C-alpha positions as CSV (number, residue, x, y, z in Angstrom):
1,X,0.0,0.0,0.0
2,X,1.7,3.2,-1.2
3,X,2.0,6.0,1.3
4,X,0.4,4.0,4.1
5,X,0.8,5.2,7.7
6,X,0.4,3.0,10.7
7,X,-2.2,4.3,13.2
8,X,-4.2,3.0,16.1
9,X,-8.0,2.8,15.7
10,X,-10.7,1.9,18.3
11,X,-13.8,0.0,17.2
12,X,-16.7,-1.3,19.1
13,X,-16.8,-5.1,19.4
14,X,-19.5,-5.7,16.9
15,X,-17.8,-3.6,14.2
16,X,-14.5,-5.3,14.9
17,X,-16.0,-8.8,14.8
18,X,-17.7,-7.9,11.5
19,X,-14.4,-6.5,10.1
20,X,-12.4,-9.5,11.1
21,X,-15.0,-11.8,9.5
22,X,-15.0,-9.8,6.3
23,X,-11.2,-9.8,6.2
24,X,-11.2,-13.6,6.6
25,X,-13.9,-14.1,4.0
26,X,-12.1,-11.8,1.5
27,X,-8.7,-13.3,2.4
28,X,-7.3,-9.9,3.1
29,X,-6.1,-7.8,6.0
30,X,-8.1,-5.9,8.6
31,X,-6.4,-2.8,7.3
32,X,-7.7,-3.5,3.8
33,X,-11.3,-3.8,5.2
34,X,-11.0,-0.5,7.0
35,X,-9.5,1.1,3.9
36,X,-12.4,-0.2,1.8
37,X,-14.9,1.2,4.3
38,X,-13.3,4.6,4.2
39,X,-13.2,4.6,0.4
40,X,-16.9,3.7,0.3
41,X,-17.8,6.5,2.7
42,X,-15.8,9.0,0.6
43,X,-17.6,7.8,-2.6
44,X,-20.9,8.1,-0.8
45,X,-20.1,11.7,0.2
46,X,-18.9,12.5,-3.3
47,X,-22.2,11.1,-4.7
48,X,-24.2,13.4,-2.3
49,X,-22.1,16.4,-3.5
50,X,-22.7,15.3,-7.1
51,X,-26.5,15.2,-6.6
52,X,-26.3,18.6,-5.0
53,X,-24.3,20.0,-7.9
54,X,-26.6,18.6,-10.6
55,X,-29.6,20.0,-8.8
56,X,-32.7,18.1,-7.8
57,X,-35.4,20.8,-8.0
58,X,-37.7,18.6,-10.1
59,X,-37.9,15.6,-7.7
60,X,-39.3,15.4,-4.2
61,X,-37.1,15.0,-1.1
62,X,-38.6,11.5,-0.7
63,X,-37.4,10.6,-4.2
64,X,-34.0,12.0,-3.5
65,X,-33.7,10.1,-0.2
66,X,-34.7,6.9,-2.0
67,X,-32.0,7.5,-4.6
68,X,-29.4,8.1,-2.0
69,X,-30.4,5.0,0.0
70,X,-30.5,2.8,-3.1
71,X,-27.0,3.9,-4.1
72,X,-25.6,3.8,-0.6
73,X,-25.2,7.6,-0.6
74,X,-27.1,8.3,2.6
75,X,-25.5,11.5,3.9
76,X,-23.5,11.3,7.1
77,X,-23.6,13.9,9.8
78,X,-20.4,15.4,8.4
79,X,-22.0,16.2,5.1
80,X,-23.7,19.6,5.1
81,X,-27.4,19.6,4.3
82,X,-28.5,19.9,0.7
83,X,-28.8,23.5,-0.5
84,X,-31.9,24.6,-2.4
85,X,-31.0,25.8,-5.9
86,X,-32.8,28.8,-7.3
87,X,-34.3,28.5,-10.7
88,X,-34.1,31.2,-13.3
89,X,-36.1,34.4,-12.7
């Protein structure tokens, strides 16, 4: 792993158990599982930003929430709430 840095991370027991099982199932390291989880979170946040940039004025909030849920883009507390875009005029 290029530019990797060793750190210490605390996880609750359920998350650690899940991560260890996933690592064993995927025949990879615990670090790789954590890295994959971080990548997926970054992708989810990027997806939310993309939806915000493209604008969603013509769909309901329920539709938008369903799209985000389906794609795994549910916003986390660190993502600012969606801004309303103003139409022309």
